[in-house]
C-alpha positions in Angstrom: 0.0 0.0 0.0 2.7 2.5 0.9 4.6 1.9 -2.3 1.4 2.4 -4.3 0.5 5.6 -2.4 4.0 6.9 -2.9 3.8 6.2 -6.7 0.4 7.8 -6.9 1.5 10.9 -5.0 4.6 11.2 -7.3 2.4 11.0 -10.3 0.0 13.6 -9.0 3.0 15.9 -8.2 4.3 15.4 -11.7 1.0 16.3 -13.3 0.6 19.3 -11.0 4.1 20.5 -12.0 3.3 20.0 -15.7 0.1 22.0 -15.4 2.0 24.8 -13.5 4.7 25.0 -16.1 2.2 24.9 -19.0 0.1 27.6 -17.4 3.1 29.9 -17.0 4.1 29.4 -20.6 0.6 29.6 -22.0 -0.7 32.4 -19.8 -3.1 29.9 -18.2 -4.7 29.0 -21.5 -4.8 25.2 -21.4 -6.7 25.2 -24.7 -3.6 26.5 -26.5 -1.6 23.4 -25.6 -0.7 21.2 -28.6 -3.1 18.3 -29.1 -0.2 15.8 -28.5 0.3 17.2 -25.0 -3.3 16.9 -24.1 -3.3 13.3 -25.4 -0.3 12.6 -23.3 -2.0 13.9 -20.2 -5.0 11.7 -21.0 -2.9 8.6 -21.5 -1.0 9.3 -18.2 -4.2 9.8 -16.3 -5.6 6.6 -17.7 -2.5 4.6 -16.8 -2.5 6.0 -13.2 -6.3 5.4 -12.8 -5.7 1.8 -13.9 -2.6 1.3 -11.8 -4.1 2.7 -8.6 -7.8 1.6 -9.1 -8.0 -0.1 -5.7 -6.5 2.9 -3.9 -8.8 5.3 -5.7 -11.9 3.2 -5.4 -13.3 5.1 -2.4 -11.7 8.4 -3.2 -13.2 9.4 -6.5 -16.9 9.9 -6.8 -19.0 8.4 -9.6 -19.4 11.9 -11.1 -15.7 12.5 -11.0 -15.1 9.1 -12.7 -17.5 10.1 -15.5 -15.6 13.4 -16.0 -12.3 11.6 -16.1 -13.6 8.9 -18.4 -14.9 11.5 -20.8 -11.6 13.3 -20.9 -9.7 10.0 -21.4 -11.9 8.8 -24.2 -12.0 12.0 -26.2 -9.3 14.5 -24.9 -9.3 16.5 -28.0 -13.1 17.1 -27.7 -13.3 17.5 -24.0 -12.5 21.3 -23.9 -14.7 22.0 -26.9 -17.9 21.1 -25.1 
């Protein structure tokens, strides 16, 4: 459990750092990020959700899971809606 938690926290920290860096360089306009970067974020999120499914089971609400699933399935369309 501790190893999974550590790995998950490191992944979250890496994603937060990436968002911070991108926000500074893009003036906070996430929509201006190249499609390949958005796809990479979606793939990373999917991998982490799968890897830590048991740990996240009681943490993420059903509505949050739907939002995440929508982003993972169609990251390029997610921000157009």
